[in-house]
C-alpha positions as CSV (number, residue, x, y, z in Angstrom):
1,M,-208.2,98.7,50.0
2,S,-207.9,96.3,47.3
3,D,-208.1,92.7,47.8
4,P,-205.3,90.5,47.5
5,K,-205.4,88.9,44.2
6,S,-205.5,92.6,42.7
7,K,-202.8,93.7,44.9
8,F,-201.2,90.2,43.8
9,L,-201.4,91.3,40.2
10,E,-199.8,94.5,40.7
11,V,-196.7,92.9,41.7
12,Y,-196.8,91.3,38.3
13,S,-197.0,94.2,36.6
14,L,-194.1,95.6,38.2
15,L,-192.2,92.2,37.6
16,K,-192.9,92.4,33.8
17,S,-191.9,95.9,33.4
18,Q,-188.4,94.8,35.1
19,L,-187.9,92.0,33.1
20,L,-188.7,94.1,30.0
21,N,-186.0,96.6,30.9
22,D,-183.4,93.9,31.9
23,P,-180.2,95.6,31.3
24,A,-178.6,91.9,30.7
25,F,-180.1,91.9,26.8
26,E,-180.7,94.4,24.5
27,F,-184.2,94.3,23.8
28,T,-185.7,95.5,20.2
29,D,-189.4,96.6,19.8
30,V,-190.2,93.2,18.2
31,S,-188.5,91.1,21.1
32,R,-190.0,93.3,23.9
33,Q,-193.3,93.2,22.5
34,W,-193.4,89.5,22.1
35,I,-192.3,88.9,25.5
36,D,-194.8,91.5,26.7
37,R,-197.2,89.1,24.6
38,M,-195.9,85.9,26.0
39,L,-196.1,86.4,29.7
40,D,-199.2,88.3,29.6
41,Y,-200.9,85.0,28.0
42,N,-199.3,82.6,30.3
43,V,-198.4,84.0,33.6
44,P,-201.1,85.8,35.0
45,R,-203.8,82.9,34.4
46,G,-206.0,81.1,36.8
47,K,-206.5,80.7,40.1
48,L,-203.2,81.8,41.2
49,Y,-203.4,79.6,44.5
50,R,-200.2,78.8,44.2
51,G,-198.8,82.4,44.0
52,L,-201.2,83.9,46.7
53,A,-200.2,80.1,48.8
54,V,-196.7,81.8,49.7
55,I,-198.2,85.0,51.2
56,D,-200.7,83.0,53.2
57,C,-198.0,80.8,54.3
58,Y,-195.8,83.6,55.3
59,K,-198.6,85.4,57.4
60,S,-199.6,82.1,59.3
61,L,-195.9,81.9,60.2
62,K,-195.8,85.5,61.7
63,E,-198.8,84.6,63.8
64,G,-200.9,87.5,63.5
65,K,-198.3,90.2,63.3
66,E,-198.9,92.5,60.9
67,L,-196.6,92.4,57.6
68,T,-194.3,95.2,56.7
69,E,-194.7,96.6,52.9
70,E,-191.3,94.8,52.4
71,E,-192.5,91.8,53.6
72,I,-195.8,91.7,51.6
73,L,-193.6,92.8,48.2
74,L,-191.3,90.2,48.7
75,A,-193.8,87.3,49.5
76,S,-195.6,88.5,46.4
77,V,-192.5,88.4,44.3
78,L,-191.8,84.6,45.4
79,G,-195.4,83.7,44.9
80,W,-194.7,85.1,41.1
81,C,-191.6,83.1,40.8
82,V,-193.6,79.9,41.8
83,E,-196.3,81.1,39.0
84,W,-193.7,81.7,36.8
85,L,-192.2,78.3,37.0
86,Q,-195.8,76.9,36.7
87,A,-196.1,78.8,33.2
88,C,-193.0,77.3,32.1
89,A,-194.2,74.1,33.3
90,V,-197.6,74.3,31.3
91,V,-196.2,75.9,28.1
92,L,-194.1,73.1,27.9
93,D,-196.1,70.7,29.0
94,D,-198.8,71.4,26.2
95,I,-196.3,70.8,23.4
96,M,-195.2,67.4,24.8
97,D,-198.6,66.2,25.2
98,N,-199.6,67.9,22.3
99,S,-202.7,69.7,23.8
100,H,-205.2,72.0,22.5
101,T,-206.9,73.9,25.1
102,R,-206.0,75.1,28.6
103,R,-208.0,77.3,30.7
104,G,-210.4,77.6,28.3
105,R,-208.0,79.1,25.4
106,P,-206.0,77.7,22.9
107,C,-202.6,76.4,24.3
108,W,-200.0,78.9,23.8
109,F,-197.9,76.9,20.9
110,R,-201.3,76.5,19.1
111,L,-201.3,80.4,18.4
112,P,-200.7,81.5,15.0
113,K,-196.7,82.2,14.2
114,V,-196.0,81.0,17.9
115,G,-195.7,77.2,17.2
116,F,-192.4,75.5,18.3
117,I,-191.0,78.7,19.5
118,A,-193.0,78.4,22.2
119,I,-190.3,76.0,23.6
120,N,-187.8,79.2,23.5
121,D,-190.4,80.9,25.5
122,G,-190.9,78.1,28.0
123,I,-187.2,78.2,28.8
124,L,-187.0,82.2,28.8
125,L,-190.0,81.9,31.8
126,L,-187.8,79.5,33.3
127,S,-184.5,81.6,33.4
128,Q,-187.0,84.9,34.1
129,V,-187.8,83.3,38.0
130,H,-184.2,83.6,38.6
131,R,-183.3,87.1,36.9
132,I,-186.2,87.7,39.4
133,L,-184.5,85.7,42.5
134,K,-181.7,88.0,41.8
135,M,-183.1,91.3,41.9
136,Y,-185.0,91.0,45.0
137,F,-183.3,88.6,47.3
138,R,-179.2,88.7,46.3
139,E,-178.7,90.5,49.8
140,K,-180.9,88.6,51.7
141,P,-179.0,86.2,54.2
142,Y,-181.2,83.1,52.9
143,Y,-180.7,84.4,48.8
144,V,-178.4,81.1,48.7
145,H,-181.1,78.8,50.1
146,L,-183.9,79.9,47.7
147,L,-181.5,79.0,44.8
148,D,-181.0,75.9,46.3
149,L,-184.8,75.4,46.8
150,F,-185.6,76.3,43.2
151,N,-182.7,74.3,41.6
152,E,-183.7,71.3,43.2
153,V,-187.3,71.6,42.7
154,E,-186.8,72.3,39.0
155,F,-184.7,69.6,38.6
156,Q,-187.1,67.2,40.5
157,S,-190.2,68.5,38.1
158,I,-188.3,67.9,34.8
159,S,-187.4,64.5,35.8
160,G,-190.7,63.9,36.9
161,E,-191.6,64.8,33.3
162,M,-189.3,62.6,32.1
163,I,-190.8,59.6,33.9
164,D,-194.2,60.6,33.0
165,L,-193.4,60.5,29.1
166,I,-191.1,57.4,29.5
167,S,-193.6,55.7,31.2
168,T,-196.3,56.5,28.6
169,H,-194.0,54.9,25.8
170,E,-193.7,51.7,28.2
171,G,-197.7,51.6,29.0
172,A,-198.2,51.8,25.1
173,K,-196.4,48.5,24.8
174,D,-198.1,47.5,28.2
175,L,-200.6,48.6,30.1
176,S,-199.9,46.2,32.8
177,N,-196.3,48.1,33.6
178,Y,-198.8,50.5,34.8
179,S,-199.2,50.9,38.5
180,L,-200.4,52.6,41.5
181,S,-197.0,52.8,42.9
182,L,-195.6,54.1,39.7
183,Y,-198.4,56.8,39.4
184,H,-197.5,58.0,42.8
185,R,-194.1,58.6,41.8
186,I,-194.9,60.4,38.5
187,V,-197.2,62.8,40.7
188,E,-194.7,63.6,43.4
189,Y,-191.7,64.3,41.4
190,K,-193.5,66.0,37.9
191,S,-196.1,68.3,40.4
192,A,-195.5,68.0,44.5
193,Y,-192.4,69.4,44.6
194,Y,-193.1,72.7,42.2
195,S,-196.9,73.2,42.7
196,I,-197.4,72.4,46.4
197,Y,-193.9,72.1,48.3
198,L,-192.5,75.2,46.8
199,P,-195.0,78.0,47.9
200,V,-194.6,76.4,51.5
201,A,-190.8,76.1,51.2
202,C,-190.4,79.8,50.2
203,A,-192.4,80.8,53.0
204,L,-190.3,79.1,55.7
205,L,-187.0,80.3,54.5
206,M,-188.5,84.2,54.3
207,A,-189.5,83.0,58.0
208,G,-186.2,81.9,58.5
209,E,-186.5,78.5,58.9
210,N,-184.2,75.8,57.9
211,L,-186.2,73.3,55.4
212,E,-184.5,70.4,56.8
213,N,-186.2,70.7,59.5
214,H,-189.6,70.4,57.9
215,V,-189.3,66.6,56.3
216,E,-192.8,65.7,57.8
217,V,-194.2,69.0,56.2
218,K,-192.9,67.8,52.5
219,K,-194.4,64.3,53.1
220,I,-197.8,65.8,54.1
221,L,-197.7,67.9,50.7
222,V,-196.9,65.0,48.7
223,K,-200.1,63.7,49.5
224,I,-202.0,66.5,49.0
225,T,-200.8,66.9,45.8
226,I,-201.6,63.1,45.2
227,Y,-205.2,64.1,46.5
228,F,-205.6,66.9,44.2
229,Q,-203.9,65.1,41.1
230,V,-206.6,62.4,41.5
231,Q,-209.0,65.1,41.1
232,D,-207.7,66.3,38.0
233,D,-207.8,62.8,36.4
234,Y,-211.5,62.7,37.4
235,Q,-211.9,66.2,35.6
236,D,-209.9,65.1,32.6
237,C,-212.0,62.0,32.0
238,F,-215.4,63.0,33.2
239,G,-215.4,66.9,33.6
240,D,-216.9,69.1,31.4
241,P,-214.8,71.3,29.1
242,K,-216.8,74.3,29.6
243,V,-216.1,74.3,33.3
244,T,-212.7,72.8,33.3
245,G,-211.1,74.9,30.7
246,K,-209.3,72.3,28.7
247,V,-210.2,69.2,26.8
248,G,-209.0,65.7,28.8
249,T,-206.7,63.6,26.6
250,D,-205.4,61.3,29.1
251,I,-207.0,58.6,27.7
252,E,-206.0,59.5,23.8
253,D,-202.2,60.0,25.3
254,C,-202.5,56.6,27.3
255,K,-201.4,58.5,30.5
256,C,-200.7,56.7,34.0
257,T,-203.9,57.9,35.4
258,W,-205.5,56.9,38.9
259,F,-208.3,55.4,36.9
260,V,-206.8,53.4,34.3
261,V,-204.6,51.9,37.1
262,K,-208.0,51.2,39.4
263,A,-209.4,50.0,35.9
264,L,-206.2,47.5,35.8
265,E,-206.6,46.3,39.5
266,L,-210.3,45.6,39.3
267,A,-210.9,44.5,35.5
268,N,-211.5,40.7,34.9
269,D,-209.6,39.4,31.8
270,E,-211.7,40.2,28.9
271,Q,-212.5,43.6,30.6
272,K,-208.3,44.0,30.7
273,K,-208.4,42.9,27.0
274,L,-210.7,45.4,26.3
275,L,-208.3,47.9,27.7
276,H,-205.3,47.1,26.1
277,E,-207.1,47.1,23.1
278,N,-208.2,50.7,23.1
279,Y,-206.7,52.7,25.8
280,G,-204.0,55.0,24.1
281,R,-205.9,55.3,20.9
282,A,-207.0,58.5,19.5
283,D,-210.2,57.5,17.7
284,P,-213.3,58.7,19.8
285,A,-214.8,55.1,19.5
286,S,-211.8,53.7,21.7
287,V,-212.2,56.7,23.9
288,A,-216.1,55.6,24.2
289,K,-215.2,51.9,24.9
290,V,-212.6,52.9,27.7
291,K,-215.3,55.4,29.5
292,D,-218.0,52.8,29.3
293,L,-215.6,50.3,31.0
294,Y,-215.2,53.0,33.6
295,Q,-218.7,52.8,34.0
296,V,-219.2,49.3,34.2
297,L,-216.3,49.3,37.1
298,D,-218.2,52.1,38.9
299,L,-214.6,54.1,38.9
300,Q,-216.8,57.5,39.7
301,G,-218.4,55.7,42.6
302,I,-214.8,54.5,44.1
303,Y,-213.4,57.8,43.1
304,A,-215.9,59.6,45.0
305,E,-215.4,57.3,48.0
306,Y,-211.7,57.7,47.7
307,E,-212.3,61.5,47.7
308,R,-213.8,61.7,50.6
309,E,-211.8,59.8,52.7
310,T,-208.9,61.3,51.4
311,H,-210.2,64.6,52.2
312,E,-211.1,63.5,55.6
313,K,-207.8,62.0,56.2
314,L,-205.6,64.9,55.4
315,S,-207.8,67.5,56.8
316,E,-207.7,65.8,60.5
317,A,-203.8,65.5,59.9
318,I,-203.3,69.2,59.0
319,K,-205.7,70.4,61.6
320,T,-203.4,68.7,64.5
321,H,-199.9,69.5,62.7
322,P,-197.9,72.2,64.4
323,N,-197.1,73.8,61.0
324,K,-199.4,76.9,60.2
325,A,-198.1,77.2,56.9
326,L,-199.6,73.8,55.8
327,Q,-202.8,74.8,57.4
328,A,-202.6,78.0,55.4
329,L,-202.1,76.4,52.2
330,W,-204.5,73.5,52.8
331,G,-207.4,76.7,53.1
332,R,-206.0,78.3,49.8
333,F,-206.5,75.3,48.0
334,T,-209.6,73.8,49.8
335,G,-211.6,76.9,50.9
336,T,-211.0,75.9,54.4
337,R,-210.8,78.7,56.8
338,W,-208.9,77.5,60.3
339,T,-209.8,79.4,63.4
340,V,-207.7,78.3,66.6
341,D,-209.1,77.9,70.2
342,R,-207.8,78.8,73.4
343,A,-206.0,75.5,73.7
344,G,-204.4,75.9,70.4
345,N,-206.4,73.7,68.3
346,A,-207.4,74.7,64.9
347,A,-210.5,73.9,63.5
348,G,-211.9,74.0,59.9
349,N,-214.7,75.3,58.3
350,K,-215.6,76.3,54.8
């Protein structure tokens, strides 16, 4: 029997084949080959945690019942819709951030003969999400709720990207515009809803749940996303590109990150002056000065304490929460396996 990721990838191949033969468009050999290559380069990449989380969450909501082949297929399809949306976000975000690498390879728009055609490819990826939803769910009673969910999440994510970009312009004028509340707002709208909330919400809709009854779950998922984003900020600044697969550019791009916000909170006037003079500059000397200041302020030590405390708080909140999908998602992203004792109490272990 193949492992879950291999079975999941089989569904990707099925969806790609169907999209490449979509009767709504007259494909030429050239256009079909372009889309085939574009999809393979951008969609089935990384750990696929978001997509696999849909299956995990749906299984958890079935509380031990064996899933039918159709249920596994539909959960997998929704998982791939999440991954397609992720690919769209990555393709367009890399262009807007002028990034060079992603997952250890050149960004899609950096490839020869791609360039700004990648903008259209990003839009195409988004439209394909809705083609897939129509193919598999149009006869389902929750189809309209799925459409509402994806439409809302897409709007929130695009608006979050806008906040990020606009804030970067404002931060370049005056770093004091950056704050922890702004950082949380950017993360919530740019990342939380499509990246962490969407897999859980898809599983809940498949299970016949009303999303309005799970507002508290959404709030916890936003907190989880902020926790993961702070980790991502750490990797961007201090991580090894050979390990992370991406050359960090947050300092050069003048991004509102957890680290620059903390630096602004802790720095004295002289250190703030240094930060204002060097943050957002692309030359290596300025980047080195910012990183040296981070070391002086012991931001790595402060981060380590934040990471430990936040992980403990989230684990405890999730362990005691009645929503099993929440536990499944946390387990997928952190490697925690949950067991339940006879009293119904969950316990996590790695």
